Every structure is written in structure tokens, then in C-alpha cells.
C-alpha positions as CSV (number, residue, x, y, z in Angstrom):
1,M,11.7,13.6,49.2
2,S,14.1,10.8,48.1
3,K,14.1,7.9,46.1
4,Q,14.2,5.6,49.4
5,E,11.5,6.9,51.5
6,N,8.4,9.5,51.3
7,A,8.7,12.6,53.4
8,T,5.6,12.2,55.6
9,K,3.3,9.0,56.2
10,L,0.0,10.7,54.6
11,I,1.5,11.1,50.8
12,K,2.7,7.8,49.3
13,F,5.0,8.7,45.7
14,N,5.0,6.1,43.1
15,I,7.3,7.0,40.1
16,F,7.2,5.2,36.8
17,G,9.0,5.6,33.5
18,D,7.8,5.0,30.2
19,E,8.5,1.2,30.3
20,I,5.4,0.0,32.3
21,A,3.1,2.1,29.9
22,N,5.1,0.8,26.9
23,L,4.2,-2.7,28.0
24,E,0.9,-2.4,28.7
25,M,0.1,-1.1,24.9
26,I,2.1,-4.4,24.0
27,R,-0.5,-6.0,26.0
28,G,-3.7,-4.4,24.7
29,A,-1.8,-5.0,20.9
30,F,-1.5,-8.5,21.3
31,Q,-5.3,-9.1,22.8
32,A,-6.4,-6.4,19.6
33,T,-4.9,-8.9,17.6
34,K,-7.3,-11.9,18.1
35,L,-10.6,-9.2,17.1
36,M,-8.4,-8.0,14.6
37,I,-7.6,-11.1,12.9
38,I,-11.5,-12.2,12.6
39,G,-12.2,-8.7,11.2
40,F,-9.6,-9.2,8.4
41,F,-11.5,-12.6,7.6
42,L,-14.6,-11.2,7.7
43,L,-13.3,-8.3,5.1
44,L,-11.3,-10.9,3.3
45,A,-15.7,-12.7,3.0
46,F,-16.7,-9.2,1.9
47,V,-14.4,-8.6,-0.8
48,F,-14.9,-11.6,-2.1
49,I,-18.3,-11.8,-2.4
50,V,-18.7,-8.0,-3.7
51,V,-15.9,-8.9,-6.9
52,W,-17.6,-12.6,-6.7
53,R,-20.9,-10.5,-7.6
54,K,-19.1,-7.8,-9.9
55,L,-16.8,-9.8,-12.5
56,E,-16.4,-13.3,-14.0
57,P,-15.8,-16.1,-11.5
58,R,-12.8,-17.2,-13.3
59,R,-11.0,-14.0,-12.8
60,L,-12.3,-14.4,-9.4
61,P,-9.1,-16.1,-7.3
62,Q,-6.4,-13.5,-8.9
63,I,-8.9,-10.2,-8.4
64,V,-9.2,-11.3,-4.4
65,F,-6.0,-12.6,-4.6
66,A,-4.0,-9.2,-5.8
67,V,-6.3,-7.1,-3.4
68,V,-5.3,-8.8,-0.3
69,F,-1.8,-9.1,-0.9
70,S,-0.7,-5.9,-2.0
71,P,-1.6,-4.2,1.7
72,F,0.2,-7.2,3.7
73,L,3.3,-7.0,1.2
74,A,3.3,-3.0,2.1
75,A,3.0,-3.6,6.0
76,L,5.8,-6.4,5.6
77,V,8.2,-4.3,3.5
78,S,7.8,-1.4,6.0
79,F,8.4,-3.2,8.6
80,G,11.4,-4.8,6.6
81,I,12.5,-1.3,6.1
82,I,12.7,-0.6,9.5
83,S,14.4,-3.6,10.9
84,W,16.8,-3.1,8.4
85,L,17.6,0.2,9.7
86,R,17.7,-1.0,12.9
87,F,15.2,1.5,14.6
88,P,13.5,0.5,18.5
89,L,9.8,-1.3,17.4
90,Y,7.4,0.4,20.0
91,S,4.0,-0.7,20.3
92,I,2.4,1.1,18.8
93,M,3.9,-0.8,15.5
94,C,1.7,-3.5,16.3
95,V,-1.4,-2.3,15.2
96,T,-0.1,-0.3,12.0
97,P,-0.3,-3.0,9.6
98,F,-3.9,-4.3,10.7
99,L,-4.5,-0.3,9.6
100,I,-2.8,-0.5,6.5
101,L,-4.7,-3.7,5.3
102,G,-8.5,-2.2,6.7
103,I,-7.3,1.1,5.0
104,G,-6.1,-0.7,1.8
105,M,-9.6,-3.5,1.3
106,H,-11.3,-0.5,1.5
107,E,-9.6,1.9,-1.2
108,I,-9.4,-1.2,-3.3
109,T,-12.9,-1.8,-3.0
110,S,-14.2,2.1,-3.7
111,S,-11.6,1.8,-6.7
112,I,-12.7,-1.5,-8.5
113,S,-16.4,-0.6,-8.0
114,F,-15.6,3.0,-9.1
115,L,-13.6,1.8,-12.3
116,L,-16.9,-1.2,-12.9
117,A,-19.4,1.8,-12.8
118,I,-17.3,3.7,-15.5
119,V,-17.1,0.3,-17.9
């Protein structure tokens, strides 16, 4: 077999590199980003409602800002360090900040609920 022609007409070989898979993963990540943004705003509304029912209304904006800003800051800092160290950016990294945000939001709401139950 050679790269120019097949050994037989019955079998056709197509050899692809990892570039095609990487491009498909990036395309899928961009499509999923729309849904993740919608999910983030629903999560933001959920955090706002939960905190609204548990805390004083005058402290609400600061608490919600801190809850939302801390995972964003973590994602921003991690991408900043990766870029600063000149590591290559892979397609799975497009999804990672949303995972950080989702896990961080869940942990913060759980922590706030736990602390309010103790107090």
C-alpha cells in the first residue's frame, strides 16, 4: 500500500490525522457553548432566588456577585496561567470553564445552605 494509490479497487483507505477530530471537537464545543450560557443564566437565577430567600435583601447583590465572580475568576486565572506558560490550547479546554462554573456554583450554594443551617 502507498499513500498515492490503493493496492486493490475493492478497498479504499482514508487516513486522517488528529486535526480533523480536534476541529470537530472545537465545533461541538462552540455549539455546546450556547446551551451552557443558557444554563449559566438559569443557574444565576437559581442562586439569586435561593440567596434571596435566606439572606437580607440589602446584602443580596454582594453575595450573588461573590458567588458568581469567584468561579469566573478561577477560570480566567487558569487560562491566563496556561497562556502565560505558552502551553497549547486544546479543544477540551473550551468546555472546562463551564465545568468549573457549574461545580463552583453548586459548592457555594451547598456551603451557604450548610452555614445558614448551623447559624
